[in-house]
C-alpha positions as CSV (number, residue, x, y, z in Angstrom):
1,M,35.3,160.4,92.3
2,S,35.2,163.7,94.3
3,K,37.1,166.8,93.3
4,R,39.6,167.9,95.8
5,S,39.5,171.6,96.7
6,T,42.7,173.5,95.9
7,Q,41.8,176.2,98.5
8,P,43.4,175.7,101.9
9,D,41.2,175.1,104.9
10,P,40.4,178.7,106.2
11,R,40.8,177.4,109.8
12,S,44.5,176.7,109.1
13,F,45.0,180.5,109.1
14,L,43.6,181.0,112.6
15,P,43.8,182.8,114.9
16,L,44.2,186.0,113.0
17,T,46.1,188.8,114.8
18,P,43.9,191.6,116.0
19,L,45.4,193.9,113.3
20,A,44.9,191.4,110.5
21,L,41.3,190.8,111.7
22,H,40.5,194.5,111.6
23,V,42.1,195.0,108.2
24,L,40.1,192.2,106.7
25,L,37.0,193.6,108.3
26,A,37.7,197.0,106.8
27,L,38.0,195.4,103.3
28,A,34.8,193.2,103.8
29,E,32.5,195.8,102.2
30,R,34.5,197.4,99.4
31,P,38.1,197.9,98.1
32,L,40.1,200.5,100.0
33,H,43.5,202.1,99.6
34,G,45.9,202.2,102.5
35,Y,44.9,205.4,104.1
36,G,41.2,204.4,103.7
37,I,42.0,201.2,105.6
38,I,43.7,203.2,108.4
39,Q,40.6,205.5,108.7
40,E,38.2,202.6,108.6
41,V,40.0,200.7,111.3
42,A,40.2,203.7,113.5
43,A,36.5,204.5,113.0
44,R,35.4,200.9,113.7
45,T,37.4,200.7,116.9
46,D,36.7,204.2,118.2
47,G,40.4,205.0,117.8
48,L,41.5,202.1,120.0
49,I,43.5,200.7,117.1
50,G,45.6,203.3,115.3
51,L,47.5,201.7,112.4
52,R,50.6,203.4,111.1
53,S,51.6,203.3,107.5
54,G,54.7,201.1,108.0
55,T,52.8,198.6,110.0
56,L,49.9,198.6,107.6
57,Y,51.9,198.1,104.5
58,T,54.0,195.3,106.0
59,L,50.7,193.6,107.0
60,L,49.2,194.2,103.5
61,Q,52.2,192.5,102.0
62,R,51.8,189.5,104.4
63,L,48.1,189.2,103.7
64,Q,48.7,189.3,99.9
65,G,51.4,186.6,100.3
66,L,48.8,184.5,102.1
67,R,46.3,185.2,99.3
68,L,43.8,186.7,101.7
69,I,43.8,190.0,99.9
70,R,44.8,191.2,96.4
71,E,45.2,194.5,94.6
72,S,41.8,195.5,93.3
73,G,41.0,196.6,89.7
74,E,38.0,198.5,91.0
75,R,38.7,202.2,91.4
76,P,36.6,205.3,92.0
77,A,35.9,207.8,89.2
78,A,39.1,209.6,88.1
79,E,38.1,212.9,89.6
80,E,37.7,211.2,93.0
81,D,40.9,209.2,92.7
82,D,44.7,209.5,92.8
83,E,46.3,207.2,90.3
84,R,49.2,206.5,92.7
85,R,46.8,204.8,95.2
86,R,46.7,201.0,95.4
87,Y,43.3,199.6,96.3
88,Y,43.0,196.2,98.1
89,E,40.1,193.8,98.3
90,L,39.4,190.5,100.0
91,T,39.9,187.3,98.0
92,P,37.4,184.5,98.4
93,L,39.9,182.8,100.7
94,G,40.3,186.0,102.7
95,R,36.5,186.2,103.1
96,A,36.4,182.5,104.2
97,V,39.2,183.1,106.7
98,L,37.6,186.2,108.1
99,E,34.3,184.4,108.5
100,A,36.0,181.4,110.3
101,D,37.8,183.7,112.7
102,L,34.6,185.6,113.5
103,R,32.9,182.3,114.2
104,R,35.8,181.4,116.5
105,L,35.5,184.6,118.4
106,E,31.7,184.3,118.5
107,A,32.1,180.8,120.1
108,A,34.5,182.2,122.7
109,V,32.1,185.0,123.6
110,L,29.2,182.5,123.9
111,E,31.3,180.3,126.2
112,G,32.1,183.4,128.3
113,R,28.4,184.2,128.6
114,H,27.6,180.6,129.5
115,K,30.2,180.7,132.2
116,R,28.9,184.2,133.3
117,I,32.2,185.9,132.6
118,V,30.7,188.1,129.9
119,R,27.2,189.6,130.3
120,S,24.8,189.5,127.4
121,P,24.2,193.0,126.0
122,S,20.6,193.1,127.3
123,K,21.7,192.5,130.9
124,E,24.5,195.2,130.6
125,R,21.8,197.9,130.1
126,A,19.7,196.9,133.1
C-alpha cells in the first residue's frame, strides 16, 4: 500500500502571477519583512516592478491562505530588528510551486529559442 501525499500538486497553482513569482523569489533565500520584500523585488527587477504596501500585504495574505508562505519565527538580533515587523518565509509547498513555475518559464524560453524568437545569451553579445 502506498502513502498518499497530503500536499497538493504544485502545478495546480500555476501559472503564478508575476508579482507572486517575484515575492516567492524574494523569500527563497531567507525570511524577510514586508519592506524588505519590496526592496528585494525592486533590486532584482532593476526597479521594473515596484510593489506598494497595500498590494504587497494583500498578496502576502493570499499566499499565506494558499500555504505558500508563512510567518517566520526566525528574526534578526534585537538591536537590528523592530518587534512590530512580521517576517515571512516560504513553506515547502511554496518552494515546490516556485520551482514548478520556474521550470514552466524555462521551458517556454527554451521553446522560444528553438523557434528563434529568443536569442541565446551568447548570441546576444556577438
